[in-house]
C-alpha positions, 0 to 999 in steps of 0.5 A: 434135634439129632442130639435129642434123638440119641437121648431125650433126657439131654437138654440142648440150648442154642445160642447164636454168635456173631462178631459185630459184622454181618449177621450181628443184627439178625443174631441178636434180634432172633435170639432176644425176640426183638424187632426190626426197624426199616428205613431209607437212608443215604447210601455211601455215594449219596443215593437212597438205600434201604437199611434196617436195624434191630431193637431188643430188650428195653430200648437197645438198638443193634446197628450194622453200619454196612447196611447203610454205608457198606462196601457191598452197596458200591459197584466196584467201578465206583468205589472211591473212599474220597467221596463215600460217606457214613451219613446213612449210618448216622441216620440209622443212629438218629432213628434209634434215638428218635425211637427212644433207644437208650443203648446203641450197639454199632457193628463197624465192619464191611465199610465203603468209607474212610471219612472218620465218621464225619458223615455219621456225625453230620447226620446227627447235627454236628457241623464241620467248617474249613478255615474260611468258615465254610461248611464241609461236604461229605466224604473222606476228601473233606477231612484235610479241610477240617478246621472247626467242629460245632456241636451246638445242634447235635441230637439232644438224646446223645448225652443220655444214651450209651454207645458201643462200637463192636469191632474185630480189629485194633488198628489205630487211626493213622500211620502204616497200620491205620485206616487209610493204609490198611483198608482204603485200597480195598475200597478203591483208593490208589496210592495217592489217595491213601496218603491224602486220606491218612493226612486227612485223618491226622488233621481230623484227630488234631481238630477233634482233640482241640475242639472236643477234648478227645484223643482218638489218634492212638485209640485201639480200634479207631481205624476200623471202618475207615476211622468210624471207630474214632468218630464214634468215640469222638462224637458219641463217646462210644466204647470200642469193644470186641464184637464177640464180647458184646454178643456174649454179654447180650446173649448171656452166653456165660450163664448158659454154658457154666453148667454145660457138659459139652459145648459145640461151636 
């Protein structure tokens, strides 16, 4: 408005931006004239929480994993990535698929978890077993027990939907720059937990390669959100891309600025 007050002949185009983290859903829904979907899902500690995602265009779902599995949902004294789960994020994805969405963008910042996307996949019908054939439970502690993955009962719409993980880090899944060593301490892990979680993620990557034929341990961005980047790639064949790039494409920012005389950020 201030610019137009100077000269009413100026054309001003406003284009919201985000990087895949907090604010991504709002940015895309409001800039694209989309709508919200609200539902109760399983929170990081297994309790019900209210979460929402956005739908824009012709069946494109925009999800922030933090709305269902975020660190802000866990009181500081209860933070423990050995037990927190991404199950609620999977429930958001399932709802989007049930609604007929054919493209899903998942922003994977601000997580409370270090489960490699195990919970997310469980919510979508994947089954995980230990060496004795027992079903695994929820949380990062289960990864070290993983022996076999069964994909026979997964959501039928997964194969026809395109998935993108919006990520602003390039950490690998394991090792000193991996999910556990870099991010688990801020989620409540002590040094012993960090080592256990890292071993679990390494085992997880091995079983994923054996049973699903997908290599995720050395994938850039796989370590984001406690390994959710790896899980999205492994279980949904998602592409991991910088969040800002996804938003730029979705809002057609390059078309908007190609003839601009002045860009203000």
